[in-house]
N, C-alpha and C positions, 0 to 999 in steps of 0.2 A: 329754448335752450335744452340740450338733452343732459340726463343725470348718468353720468359716468357709474355708478354704482348699480343702476338700473339696466344698464348695458351689461355690466360684468355678469350679473345674475342672468340674465337672458342667453350670455354664450355659455354660460356654465352648466345651465340645464338642457341645451340643446343638443341634439344628438351629433356627434362628430362625423365629419364628411371625409370621403375616401380620398378626395383629391388633393389632399395636402399630405405629404409623409410626416409621421410623426418625429418629434425632435429627438435626437440621441445625445443632449447635452445632460448637465446635471440635474435640471428640474423636470426631466422626463420619467414617466412610468417606469419601475424596474423593468418590466418585461420588456418594453421598447429598448432599453439601453442594454437589454440581454442579446436580443438580436442583432441590432445595428453595432454593437460595439466590437472591436478587434480586441483579442485579449494581447495585455501589455507582454512585453519582454521580460526576462527575468533580469534582475541585477546581479552583480558580482558576488555581493552578500549570498543571495539565493543559490545560485552556482555553487559556491564554496560550501553552503550547508547541506546542498545535494550531494555534493561530493562526499562530505564527512559522512552523509548517511549511507552513501554506497559502500563506504569503508568499512562501518559499522556492520553493515550486511553480510560482506565477503569475509569478516573476521568472526562472525557468528557463525556463517555457515561453515569455515573451516574448522571452528570449535565442535561444531555439531556432527561434522562428518568423522572428525578425529576420535574425539571423546565418548561420542553416543555409542558406539559399539562397545567401547572398554567399559562404560557404566552398565551397559546391558548384560554383559559377561560375567562382572565382577561379583564373588560371592565371598562374603566374610567367614562363613561356616564351611567352607568348602578346604579340602586339604592344600590345592596349590593357590588358590584364590581365585579360580576360575571354574565356572559352571561346567557341568559334563557334558554329554550329549544335549544339542539344542534341536528343537522340533522346528522353529521358524529360524534357524540360522540363515538358510539362502534370505528370506524375506527381509531379514536384518541387514544382510550384506547389501541387498539390492536398495533399501532405503538409503544407506551409508553411501555407497558407489554411484546410484543415478538420482535418486531423489533429491537430495541435499544440495547438489552442485546445480542441477535443474532449476531448482526454486532459486536459489542465491542468484544465479546468472539472468533468470526471468526478472527477478525481483530489481536488480539494476539495471538492466534495460527499461524496465517500466519507471523507474525513480528519473530516468533522462527523458521519457518522452514528454512531448507538450504538456499532457493532460494528467500527467502521472503524479509524481513529485513525492512529497512525504505521505501521502495516503497508499501508493504503491509500497513504500518502504514499510510503514508499518504493518500494512497485510503481510509482506514477505517475511518478516521479524517474527511475525505470529504464527506463520506456517511453519518456519525453521523451528521454533520450539515446540509446535504440535509434532512435529517429526522426531525430534529428540526425546519426548514423552513415548512417541509410539515406539521406539527403538527401546527404551527401556522397559516399556510395558511387555514387548515380544520378548525381551531376553529374560525377565522374570516370569513369564507363562512358560518358557521352554522348559523348567525342570519336570 
């Protein structure tokens, strides 16, 4: 009579053969599941969340494009409330005119790509905030 525990121990310690493909089920090794599993489709709730994130990115981009240069040239101690001649005025306008819309649209495109999603949205929001800070710094250095 064969001992089932001894047979299990023998198969567990033996080297795996290459003839059988690894199982892709829930009890397969994580690296095997990753290779053989297809990505699941997004649900309606996930699509709605990504759509809200895209709207937030576009609204933040519009805010940065409109308010960023205004914050950069604002001056509380100046006579008319606006800084005088700007050393980096062209760079400031280039950031506002080209950089911000490009980042916002690339972020929205990245959100809806299959492997993008919330990570792309978070990175894009961070880049928009960095552009806003860069515009304000360029405006403050302009004096």
